[in-house]
DSSP file (Angstrom, degrees, kcal/mol; ACC not computed):
  #  RESIDUE AA STRUCTURE BP1 BP2  ACC     N-H-->O    O-->H-N    N-H-->O    O-->H-N    TCO  KAPPA ALPHA  PHI   PSI    X-CA   Y-CA   Z-CA
    1    1 A M              0   0    0      0, 0.0     2,-0.4     0, 0.0   131,-0.1   0.000 360.0 360.0 360.0 -49.1  -57.2 -152.8   78.2
    2    2 A L        -     0   0    0      4,-0.1     2,-0.1     2,-0.0    37,-0.0  -0.636 360.0-132.1 -79.7 130.3  -54.9 -154.0   75.4
    3    3 A T     >  -     0   0    0     -2,-0.4     4,-2.5     1,-0.1     5,-0.2  -0.396  27.3-107.9 -71.9 160.7  -51.3 -152.5   75.5
    4    4 A D  H  > S+     0   0    0      1,-0.2     4,-2.1     2,-0.2     5,-0.1   0.859 122.9  53.0 -57.3 -37.4  -50.0 -151.1   72.2
    5    5 A Q  H  > S+     0   0    0      2,-0.2     4,-2.0     1,-0.2    -1,-0.2   0.905 109.8  46.7 -62.2 -49.0  -47.7 -154.1   72.0
    6    6 A Q  H  > S+     0   0    0      1,-0.2     4,-2.3     2,-0.2    -2,-0.2   0.882 112.0  50.3 -65.9 -37.9  -50.5 -156.6   72.5
    7    7 A R  H  X S+     0   0    0     -4,-2.5     4,-2.6     2,-0.2    -2,-0.2   0.906 110.8  49.3 -69.5 -43.9  -52.7 -154.8   69.9
    8    8 A R  H  X S+     0   0    0     -4,-2.1     4,-1.8     2,-0.2    -1,-0.2   0.893 110.3  51.2 -64.1 -39.0  -49.8 -154.9   67.3
    9    9 A F  H  X S+     0   0    0     -4,-2.0     4,-1.1     2,-0.2    -2,-0.2   0.936 113.6  43.6 -58.4 -48.7  -49.3 -158.5   68.0
   10   10 A L  H >< S+     0   0    0     -4,-2.3     3,-0.9     1,-0.2    -2,-0.2   0.940 110.1  57.1 -67.4 -45.2  -53.0 -159.3   67.4
   11   11 A D  H 3< S+     0   0    0     -4,-2.6    -1,-0.2     1,-0.3    -2,-0.2   0.849 110.6  45.1 -54.2 -35.9  -53.1 -157.0   64.3
   12   12 A N  H 3< S+     0   0    0     -4,-1.8    -1,-0.3    -5,-0.2    -2,-0.2   0.662  94.8  94.1 -88.1 -17.5  -50.3 -159.1   62.7
   13   13 A A    <<  -     0   0    0     -4,-1.1     3,-0.1    -3,-0.9    61,-0.1  -0.493  52.5-166.9 -79.0 148.0  -51.8 -162.5   63.6
   14   14 A R        +     0   0    0      1,-0.2     2,-0.3    -2,-0.2    20,-0.2   0.616  68.6  35.9-107.8 -24.2  -54.0 -164.4   61.0
   15   15 A V        -     0   0    0     58,-0.2    58,-0.3    18,-0.1     2,-0.3  -0.984  56.4-176.9-140.5 147.7  -55.5 -167.1   63.2
   16   16 A A  E     -A   32   0A   0     16,-2.2    16,-3.0    -2,-0.3     2,-0.5  -0.834  25.7-124.0-129.9 169.5  -56.8 -167.5   66.7
   17   17 A R  E     -AB  31  71A   0     54,-2.3    54,-2.5    -2,-0.3     2,-0.6  -0.984  19.3-152.0-119.4 132.7  -58.2 -170.4   68.6
   18   18 A L  E     -AB  30  70A   0     12,-3.1    12,-2.1    -2,-0.5     2,-0.5  -0.881   9.2-161.5-103.9 121.6  -61.7 -169.9   70.2
   19   19 A A  E     +AB  29  69A   0     50,-3.8    50,-1.8    -2,-0.6     2,-0.3  -0.919  16.9 166.2-107.9 126.7  -62.3 -172.1   73.4
   20   20 A T  E     -A   28   0A   0      8,-2.9     8,-1.9    -2,-0.5     2,-0.3  -0.749  17.3-157.4-121.4 170.4  -65.9 -172.6   74.4
   21   21 A A  E     -A   27   0A   0     44,-0.5    44,-0.2    46,-0.3    43,-0.1  -0.985  16.6-126.8-143.8 151.8  -67.4 -175.1   77.0
   22   22 A D    >   -     0   0    0      4,-1.8     3,-2.2    -2,-0.3    39,-0.1  -0.262  48.6 -79.1 -87.9-172.6  -71.0 -176.4   77.2
   23   23 A R  T 3  S+     0   0    0      1,-0.3    -1,-0.1     2,-0.1    38,-0.0   0.684 133.0  53.1 -64.2 -17.1  -73.1 -176.2   80.3
   24   24 A H  T 3  S-     0   0    0      2,-0.1    -1,-0.3    41,-0.0    41,-0.0   0.409 119.7-107.0 -97.4   1.7  -71.2 -179.2   81.7
   25   25 A G    <   +     0   0    0     -3,-2.2    -2,-0.1     1,-0.3    -5,-0.0   0.591  64.6 154.4  83.3  14.9  -67.8 -177.7   81.2
   26   26 A A        -     0   0    0      1,-0.1    -4,-1.8     2,-0.0    -1,-0.3  -0.655  41.9-129.1 -74.0 120.3  -66.9 -180.0   78.2
   27   27 A P  E     -A   21   0A   0      0, 0.0     2,-0.3     0, 0.0    -6,-0.2  -0.310  26.4-173.8 -74.3 158.5  -64.3 -178.0   76.2
   28   28 A H  E     -A   20   0A   0     -8,-1.9    -8,-2.9     2,-0.0     2,-0.4  -0.964   4.5-173.5-148.6 125.1  -64.4 -177.3   72.5
   29   29 A L  E     +A   19   0A   0     -2,-0.3   -10,-0.2   -10,-0.2   -12,-0.0  -0.980   7.8 169.9-125.4 134.3  -61.5 -175.5   70.7
   30   30 A V  E     -A   18   0A   0    -12,-2.1   -12,-3.1    -2,-0.4     2,-0.2  -0.990  35.5-114.6-139.4 147.1  -61.6 -174.3   67.0
   31   31 A P  E     +A   17   0A   0      0, 0.0     2,-0.3     0, 0.0   -14,-0.2  -0.587  43.5 179.4 -76.9 141.0  -59.3 -172.2   64.9
   32   32 A V  E     -A   16   0A   0    -16,-3.0   -16,-2.2    -2,-0.2     2,-0.3  -0.983  32.2-121.9-144.2 152.0  -61.0 -169.0   63.8
   33   33 A C        +     0   0    0     -2,-0.3     2,-0.3    11,-0.2    11,-0.3  -0.704  45.5 173.9 -84.2 150.8  -60.4 -165.8   61.7
   34   34 A F        -     0   0    0     -2,-0.3     2,-0.3   -20,-0.2     9,-0.2  -0.944  27.2-159.4-150.6 170.0  -61.0 -162.6   63.9
   35   35 A C  E     -C   42   0A   0      7,-1.4     7,-3.2    -2,-0.3     2,-0.4  -0.971  16.5-136.6-148.3 157.5  -60.8 -159.0   64.1
   36   36 A I  E     +C   41   0A   0     -2,-0.3     2,-0.4     5,-0.2     5,-0.2  -0.932  18.6 175.2-116.6 137.9  -60.7 -156.6   67.1
   37   37 A D  E >   -C   40   0A   0      3,-3.0     3,-1.4    -2,-0.4     2,-0.3  -0.860  67.2 -48.6-145.1 109.7  -62.7 -153.3   67.4
   38   38 A G  T 3  S-     0   0    0     -2,-0.4    -1,-0.0     1,-0.2     0, 0.0  -0.496 122.8 -19.0  65.2-127.1  -62.4 -151.5   70.7
   39   39 A L  T 3  S+     0   0    0     -2,-0.3    90,-2.3    -3,-0.1     2,-0.4   0.203 120.7  87.8 -98.6  22.6  -63.0 -154.1   73.5
   40   40 A S  E <   -CD  37 128A   0     -3,-1.4    -3,-3.0    88,-0.2     2,-0.4  -0.961  59.1-154.3-120.6 134.3  -64.7 -156.6   71.3
   41   41 A L  E     -CD  36 127A   0     86,-2.5    86,-3.0    -2,-0.4     2,-0.4  -0.904  19.9-150.7-101.0 135.2  -63.2 -159.5   69.3
   42   42 A Y  E     +CD  35 126A   0     -7,-3.2    -7,-1.4    -2,-0.4     2,-0.4  -0.867  19.6 175.9-111.7 142.8  -65.3 -160.6   66.3
   43   43 A I  E     - D   0 125A   0     82,-2.0    82,-3.6    -2,-0.4     2,-0.3  -0.994  16.2-155.4-136.7 129.0  -65.6 -164.0   64.6
   44   44 A T  E     - D   0 124A   0     -2,-0.4     2,-0.4   -11,-0.3    80,-0.2  -0.815  20.0-120.7-103.7 154.1  -68.1 -164.6   61.8
   45   45 A V        -     0   0    0     78,-2.6     2,-0.2    -2,-0.3    77,-0.1  -0.759  43.1-166.5 -75.2 141.2  -69.7 -167.8   60.7
   46   46 A D        -     0   0    0     -2,-0.4    68,-0.0     2,-0.1    -1,-0.0  -0.536  33.3 -93.2-124.1-174.1  -68.7 -168.3   57.1
   47   47 A E  S    S+     0   0    0     -2,-0.2     3,-0.1    75,-0.0    -2,-0.0   0.394  74.6 126.1 -89.7   5.0  -69.6 -170.4   54.0
   48   48 A K  S    S-     0   0    0      1,-0.1    -2,-0.1     0, 0.0     2,-0.0  -0.255  79.2 -74.8 -52.3 152.5  -67.0 -173.1   54.6
   49   49 A P        +     0   0    0      0, 0.0     2,-0.3     0, 0.0    -1,-0.1  -0.280  60.9 170.4 -61.2 136.5  -68.7 -176.4   54.6
   50   50 A K        -     0   0    0     -3,-0.1     3,-0.0     6,-0.0     6,-0.0  -0.849  44.8 -82.8-133.2 169.0  -70.7 -177.4   57.6
   51   51 A R    >   -     0   0    0     -2,-0.3     3,-1.6     3,-0.1     2,-0.0  -0.612  55.2-119.5 -71.1 118.3  -73.1 -180.1   58.6
   52   52 A P  T 3  S+     0   0    0      0, 0.0    -1,-0.1     0, 0.0     0, 0.0  -0.285  90.3  10.2 -61.4 140.0  -76.5 -179.0   57.3
   53   53 A G  T 3  S+     0   0    0      1,-0.2    -2,-0.0    -3,-0.0     0, 0.0   0.372 103.4 104.4  84.4 -10.9  -79.2 -178.5   59.8
   54   54 A I  S <  S-     0   0    0     -3,-1.6    -1,-0.2     0, 0.0    -3,-0.1  -0.922  70.0-130.1-112.3 120.3  -76.8 -178.8   62.9
   55   55 A P        -     0   0    0      0, 0.0     5,-0.0     0, 0.0    -4,-0.0  -0.386  40.8 -91.6 -64.9 146.9  -75.9 -175.5   64.6
   56   56 A L     >  -     0   0    0      1,-0.1     4,-2.5     4,-0.1     3,-0.3  -0.247  28.5-124.3 -63.2 146.2  -72.2 -175.2   65.1
   57   57 A K  H  > S+     0   0    0      1,-0.2     4,-3.0     2,-0.2     5,-0.2   0.866 111.5  55.4 -62.4 -35.3  -70.9 -176.6   68.4
   58   58 A R  H  > S+     0   0    0      2,-0.2     4,-1.8     1,-0.2    -1,-0.2   0.853 109.9  48.0 -73.5 -28.9  -69.3 -173.2   69.3
   59   59 A L  H  > S+     0   0    0     -3,-0.3     4,-1.8     2,-0.2    -2,-0.2   0.912 112.3  47.9 -68.2 -46.1  -72.7 -171.5   68.9
   60   60 A R  H  X S+     0   0    0     -4,-2.5     4,-1.8     1,-0.2    -2,-0.2   0.937 112.1  49.7 -59.9 -48.5  -74.5 -174.0   70.9
   61   61 A N  H  X S+     0   0    0     -4,-3.0     4,-3.1     1,-0.2    -2,-0.2   0.882 107.5  53.3 -62.8 -39.0  -71.9 -173.8   73.7
   62   62 A I  H  < S+     0   0    0     -4,-1.8    -1,-0.2     1,-0.2    -2,-0.2   0.866 107.9  51.0 -64.8 -37.4  -72.0 -170.0   73.8
   63   63 A Q  H  < S+     0   0    0     -4,-1.8    -1,-0.2     1,-0.2    -2,-0.2   0.863 117.7  39.3 -69.2 -29.6  -75.8 -170.1   74.3
   64   64 A E  H  < S+     0   0    0     -4,-1.8    -2,-0.2     1,-0.3    -1,-0.2   0.838 139.0   8.5 -78.8 -36.5  -75.3 -172.6   77.2
   65   65 A N     <  -     0   0    0     -4,-3.1   -44,-0.5   -44,-0.2    -1,-0.3  -0.827  61.0-168.9-154.2 101.9  -72.2 -170.9   78.6
   66   66 A P        +     0   0    0      0, 0.0    25,-2.5     0, 0.0     2,-0.4   0.564  56.2 110.8 -77.6  -4.8  -71.1 -167.5   77.3
   67   67 A A  E     + E   0  90A   0     23,-0.2   -46,-0.3   -46,-0.1     2,-0.3  -0.563  47.4 162.9 -70.5 120.5  -67.7 -167.6   79.1
   68   68 A V  E     - E   0  89A   0     21,-2.6    21,-1.9    -2,-0.4     2,-0.3  -0.872  29.2-150.2-135.7 160.8  -65.0 -168.0   76.3
   69   69 A A  E     -BE  19  88A   0    -50,-1.8   -50,-3.8    -2,-0.3     2,-0.4  -0.994   6.1-158.0-134.8 147.4  -61.3 -167.7   75.9
   70   70 A V  E     -BE  18  87A   0     17,-3.3    17,-3.3    -2,-0.3     2,-0.5  -0.987   8.7-163.9-128.4 129.8  -59.4 -166.8   72.7
   71   71 A S  E     -BE  17  86A   0    -54,-2.5   -54,-2.3    -2,-0.4     2,-0.4  -0.961   8.4-178.7-117.9 127.5  -55.7 -167.7   72.3
   72   72 A I  E     + E   0  85A   0     13,-2.8    13,-3.0    -2,-0.5     2,-0.3  -0.994  17.9 169.9-121.4 126.0  -53.4 -166.2   69.6
   73   73 A D  E     - E   0  84A   0     -2,-0.4     2,-0.4   -58,-0.3    11,-0.3  -0.848  29.7-141.6-135.5 163.4  -49.9 -167.4   69.6
   74   74 A R  E     - E   0  83A   0      9,-2.7     9,-1.7    -2,-0.3     2,-0.3  -0.990  17.1-162.1-128.0 126.1  -46.6 -167.4   67.6
   75   75 A W        +     0   0    0     -2,-0.4     2,-0.3     7,-0.2     4,-0.1  -0.783  15.9 164.8-102.6 146.3  -44.5 -170.5   67.3
   76   76 A D        -     0   0    0     -2,-0.3     5,-0.1     1,-0.1     6,-0.1  -0.954  44.6-129.5-154.8 144.1  -40.9 -170.3   66.2
   77   77 A E  S    S+     0   0    0     -2,-0.3     2,-0.9     1,-0.1    -1,-0.1   0.793 104.4  74.7 -60.7 -25.3  -38.0 -172.9   66.4
   78   78 A D  S >  S-     0   0    0      1,-0.1     3,-2.2    -3,-0.0     4,-0.1  -0.803  79.4-159.3 -89.2 106.1  -36.1 -170.0   67.9
   79   79 A W  G >  S+     0   0    0     -2,-0.9     3,-0.8     1,-0.3    -1,-0.1   0.608  84.4  72.7 -69.4 -10.8  -37.8 -170.1   71.4
   80   80 A T  G 3  S+     0   0    0      1,-0.2    -1,-0.3    56,-0.1    57,-0.1   0.579  96.9  53.5 -77.6  -8.6  -36.8 -166.5   72.2
   81   81 A R  G <  S+     0   0    0     -3,-2.2    -1,-0.2    -5,-0.1    -2,-0.2   0.351  80.6 119.4-105.3   3.4  -39.5 -165.5   69.5
   82   82 A L    <   +     0   0    0     -3,-0.8    55,-2.3    -4,-0.1     2,-0.3  -0.404  36.1 160.1 -65.1 146.3  -42.3 -167.4   71.1
   83   83 A A  E     -EF  74 136A   0     -9,-1.7    -9,-2.7    53,-0.3     2,-0.3  -0.974  17.1-175.7-164.4 150.4  -45.4 -165.3   72.2
   84   84 A W  E     -EF  73 135A   0     51,-2.2    51,-2.0    -2,-0.3     2,-0.4  -0.998  10.6-162.1-150.1 151.4  -49.0 -165.5   73.0
   85   85 A V  E     -EF  72 134A   0    -13,-3.0   -13,-2.8    -2,-0.3     2,-0.5  -0.998  12.3-167.3-126.3 134.1  -52.0 -163.4   73.9
   86   86 A M  E     -EF  71 133A   0     47,-3.2    47,-2.3    -2,-0.4     2,-0.5  -0.979   1.8-163.9-125.7 134.8  -55.1 -164.8   75.6
   87   87 A L  E     -EF  70 132A   0    -17,-3.3   -17,-3.3    -2,-0.5     2,-0.4  -0.930   3.5-166.4-113.6 134.6  -58.3 -162.9   75.8
   88   88 A R  E     +EF  69 131A   0     43,-2.3    42,-3.1    -2,-0.5    43,-2.1  -0.928  28.6 113.9-119.2 147.7  -61.0 -164.0   78.2
   89   89 A G  E     -EF  68 129A   0    -21,-1.9   -21,-2.6    -2,-0.4     2,-0.4  -0.971  60.6 -64.1-179.8-166.1  -64.6 -162.7   78.2
   90   90 A Q  E     -EF  67 128A   0     38,-1.3    38,-3.5    -2,-0.3     2,-0.3  -0.911  45.0-145.1-112.6 133.9  -68.3 -163.2   77.6
   91   91 A A  E     - F   0 127A   0    -25,-2.5     2,-0.3    -2,-0.4    36,-0.2  -0.756  13.4-171.6 -99.5 146.1  -69.5 -164.1   74.1
   92   92 A A  E     - F   0 126A   0     34,-2.0    34,-3.2    -2,-0.3     2,-0.7  -0.960  22.0-129.7-130.7 153.8  -72.8 -163.0   72.5
   93   93 A I  E     - F   0 125A   0     -2,-0.3    32,-0.2    32,-0.2    -2,-0.0  -0.902  17.8-159.8-105.0 117.4  -74.2 -164.2   69.2
   94   94 A L  E     - F   0 124A   0     30,-3.5    30,-2.5    -2,-0.7     3,-0.1  -0.856  10.1-177.2-100.4 111.5  -75.2 -161.3   66.9
   95   95 A P        -     0   0    0      0, 0.0     2,-0.3     0, 0.0    -1,-0.2   0.751  67.1 -37.9 -87.1 -19.6  -77.7 -162.6   64.3
   96   96 A G  S    S+     0   0    0     28,-0.1     4,-0.3    27,-0.0     3,-0.2  -0.950  82.7 101.5-176.8-174.5  -77.9 -159.2   62.5
   97   97 A G  S  > S-     0   0    0     -2,-0.3     4,-2.7     1,-0.2     5,-0.2  -0.434  82.0 -53.9 109.6 177.5  -77.9 -155.4   63.2
   98   98 A D  H  > S+     0   0    0      2,-0.2     4,-1.9     1,-0.2    -1,-0.2   0.846 133.5  47.4 -63.9 -36.4  -75.4 -152.6   63.0
   99   99 A E  H  > S+     0   0    0      2,-0.2     4,-2.6    -3,-0.2    -1,-0.2   0.908 112.9  50.6 -68.3 -42.0  -72.7 -154.2   65.2
  100  100 A H  H  > S+     0   0    0     -4,-0.3     4,-2.0     2,-0.2    -2,-0.2   0.971 113.2  45.3 -54.6 -58.2  -73.0 -157.5   63.2
  101  101 A D  H  X S+     0   0    0     -4,-2.7     4,-2.0     1,-0.2    -1,-0.2   0.826 112.0  51.0 -58.6 -38.6  -72.7 -155.6   59.9
  102  102 A R  H  X S+     0   0    0     -4,-1.9     4,-2.4    -5,-0.2    -1,-0.2   0.903 110.3  50.9 -64.2 -42.3  -69.7 -153.5   61.1
  103  103 A A  H  X S+     0   0    0     -4,-2.6     4,-2.6     1,-0.2    -2,-0.2   0.928 109.3  48.8 -62.9 -44.7  -67.9 -156.6   62.3
  104  104 A Q  H  X S+     0   0    0     -4,-2.0     4,-2.5     1,-0.2    -1,-0.2   0.865 110.8  51.8 -65.8 -36.5  -68.4 -158.4   59.0
  105  105 A T  H  X S+     0   0    0     -4,-2.0     4,-2.2     2,-0.2    -1,-0.2   0.957 110.5  48.9 -58.7 -49.3  -67.1 -155.3   57.1
  106  106 A L  H  X S+     0   0    0     -4,-2.4     4,-2.2     1,-0.2    -2,-0.2   0.910 112.3  46.6 -60.5 -44.9  -64.1 -155.3   59.3
  107  107 A L  H  X S+     0   0    0     -4,-2.6     4,-2.4     2,-0.2     7,-0.3   0.840 108.6  55.3 -69.1 -32.7  -63.5 -159.0   58.7
  108  108 A R  H  < S+     0   0    0     -4,-2.5     7,-0.2     2,-0.2    -2,-0.2   0.915 110.5  48.1 -63.2 -39.7  -64.0 -158.6   54.9
  109  109 A H  H  < S+     0   0    0     -4,-2.2    -2,-0.2    -5,-0.2    -1,-0.2   0.928 115.1  44.1 -64.8 -41.7  -61.3 -156.0   55.0
  110  110 A R  H  < S+     0   0    0     -4,-2.2     2,-0.5     1,-0.2    -2,-0.2   0.810 119.5  36.9 -73.9 -37.0  -59.0 -158.1   57.0
  111  111 A Y    ><  -     0   0    0     -4,-2.4     3,-1.3     1,-0.1     4,-0.4  -0.968  64.8-157.1-126.2 115.1  -59.4 -161.5   55.2
  112  112 A E  G >  S+     0   0    0     -2,-0.5     3,-1.1     1,-0.2     4,-0.3   0.765  88.6  70.0 -62.6 -28.9  -59.8 -161.4   51.4
  113  113 A Q  G >  S+     0   0    0      1,-0.3     3,-0.6     2,-0.2    -1,-0.2   0.738  93.7  57.3 -60.0 -27.3  -61.5 -164.8   51.3
  114  114 A Y  G X  S+     0   0    0     -3,-1.3     3,-0.9    -7,-0.3    -1,-0.3   0.630  84.8  81.8 -77.1 -14.7  -64.6 -163.3   53.0
  115  115 A R  G <  S+     0   0    0     -3,-1.1    -1,-0.2    -4,-0.4    -2,-0.2   0.756  97.6  38.8 -68.9 -22.4  -65.0 -160.7   50.2
  116  116 A T  G <  S+     0   0    0     -3,-0.6    -1,-0.3    -4,-0.3     2,-0.3   0.445  98.6  97.5-106.7   2.9  -66.9 -163.2   47.9
  117  117 A M  S <  S-     0   0    0     -3,-0.9     2,-1.2    -4,-0.2     3,-0.2  -0.622  76.9-127.1 -88.0 148.1  -68.8 -164.9   50.6
  118  118 A D        +     0   0    0     -2,-0.3     4,-0.1     1,-0.2    -3,-0.1  -0.714  46.3 154.9 -86.6  80.2  -72.4 -164.0   51.4
  119  119 A L    >   +     0   0    0     -2,-1.2     3,-2.9    -5,-0.3    -1,-0.2   0.740  41.6  95.1 -86.3 -25.6  -71.9 -163.4   55.2
  120  120 A A  T 3  S+     0   0    0      1,-0.3    -1,-0.2    -3,-0.2   -16,-0.1   0.799  88.0  42.9 -33.3 -51.7  -74.8 -161.1   55.8
  121  121 A P  T 3  S+     0   0    0      0, 0.0    -1,-0.3     0, 0.0    -2,-0.1   0.579  98.2  92.3 -80.4  -2.5  -77.2 -163.8   56.9
  122  122 A L  S <  S-     0   0    0     -3,-2.9   -75,-0.0   -77,-0.1   -28,-0.0  -0.697  80.2-107.9 -95.3 141.8  -74.7 -165.6   59.0
  123  123 A P        -     0   0    0      0, 0.0   -78,-2.6     0, 0.0     2,-0.4  -0.185  23.1-143.8 -68.6 155.7  -74.2 -164.9   62.8
  124  124 A V  E     -DF  44  94A   0    -30,-2.5   -30,-3.5   -80,-0.2     2,-0.6  -0.941   9.4-136.7-117.0 142.2  -71.2 -163.1   64.3
  125  125 A I  E     -DF  43  93A   0    -82,-3.6   -82,-2.0    -2,-0.4     2,-0.6  -0.877  17.7-162.6 -99.8 122.9  -69.7 -164.0   67.7
  126  126 A A  E     -DF  42  92A   0    -34,-3.2   -34,-2.0    -2,-0.6     2,-0.6  -0.937   0.8-161.9-108.7 115.6  -68.9 -161.0   69.7
  127  127 A V  E     -DF  41  91A   0    -86,-3.0   -86,-2.5    -2,-0.6     2,-0.8  -0.896  10.3-147.0-102.5 117.1  -66.5 -161.6   72.5
  128  128 A R  E     -DF  40  90A   0    -38,-3.5   -38,-1.3    -2,-0.6     2,-0.4  -0.749  25.6-129.4 -88.9 109.5  -66.5 -158.7   75.1
  129  129 A I  E     + F   0  89A   0    -90,-2.3   -40,-0.3    -2,-0.8     3,-0.1  -0.445  41.7 162.0 -66.1 113.4  -62.9 -158.7   76.3
  130  130 A G  E     +     0   0A   0    -42,-3.1     2,-0.3    -2,-0.4   -41,-0.2   0.722  65.2  20.1-106.0 -26.8  -62.9 -158.8   80.1
  131  131 A R  E     - F   0  88A   0    -43,-2.1   -43,-2.3     2,-0.0     2,-0.4  -0.998  58.8-161.3-146.5 144.0  -59.3 -159.9   80.7
  132  132 A V  E     + F   0  87A   0     -2,-0.3     2,-0.3   -45,-0.2   -45,-0.2  -0.991  12.6 175.4-126.2 129.6  -55.9 -159.9   78.6
  133  133 A L  E     + F   0  86A   0    -47,-2.3   -47,-3.2    -2,-0.4     2,-0.3  -0.956   8.5 172.8-130.1 151.8  -53.0 -162.1   79.5
  134  134 A S  E     - F   0  85A   0     -2,-0.3     2,-0.3   -49,-0.2   -49,-0.2  -0.983  11.3-173.8-156.2 162.8  -49.7 -162.3   77.4
  135  135 A W  E     + F   0  84A   0    -51,-2.0   -51,-2.2    -2,-0.3     2,-0.1  -0.986  41.9  10.2-154.8 147.2  -46.3 -163.7   77.4
  136  136 A G  E    S- F   0  83A   0     -2,-0.3     2,-1.5   -53,-0.2   -53,-0.3  -0.379 101.1 -10.4  91.5-158.0  -43.1 -163.7   75.4
  137  137 A A        +     0   0    0    -55,-2.3    -1,-0.1     1,-0.2     4,-0.0  -0.640  59.1 166.2 -86.8  86.7  -41.7 -161.7   72.5
  138  138 A L        +     0   0    0     -2,-1.5    -1,-0.2   -54,-0.1     3,-0.1   0.676  40.6 106.6 -74.2 -16.1  -44.7 -159.8   71.4
  139  139 A E  S    S-     0   0    0      1,-0.1  -134,-0.0    -3,-0.1    -2,-0.0  -0.271  84.4 -94.3 -63.3 147.6  -42.8 -157.4   69.2
  140  140 A P        -     0   0    0      0, 0.0     2,-0.2     0, 0.0    -1,-0.1  -0.284  39.0-123.9 -61.3 149.0  -43.2 -158.0   65.4
  141  141 A L    >   -     0   0    0      1,-0.2     3,-2.2    -3,-0.1   -60,-0.0  -0.558  46.2 -69.3 -87.7 160.7  -40.5 -160.1   63.7
  142  142 A A  T 3  S+     0   0    0      1,-0.3    -1,-0.2    -2,-0.2     0, 0.0  -0.203 123.7  24.1 -49.9 131.2  -38.6 -158.9   60.8
  143  143 A G  T 3         0   0    0     -3,-0.1    -1,-0.3     1,-0.0    -2,-0.0   0.440 360.0 360.0  90.8   0.3  -40.8 -158.6   57.7
  144  144 A Q    <         0   0    0     -3,-2.2    -2,-0.1     0, 0.0    -3,-0.0   0.456 360.0 360.0 -99.3 360.0  -44.0 -158.2   59.7
């Protein structure tokens, strides 16, 4: 589903934006760290400070409405270098298990900051990619 060019663009990207909506369609957008394995994109909840006792809005929204979008973009003052990839799909919350553990291993490999965090008890969001859209100069820039 992802072209080689889209996959390279995603592999070089460090941040994405996850868009969720509640059951009434009210949108919620947050920056996230991510990895892709096959036709799934993974995001883990991490140990950054959160409001105690209140589930994250993105998790509440996915429970109410699993349709999500993920946007990964590159901005540059030289507009010939602008690019983005948008992934649409259905999200699931993985509280544990083999897929959960594999996703966290991949995320630890991709992001050094996760290597010292106790991620194991925290849920993973698995986005089952159903549609891919892209635009712009997806090829890597010099130095990437």
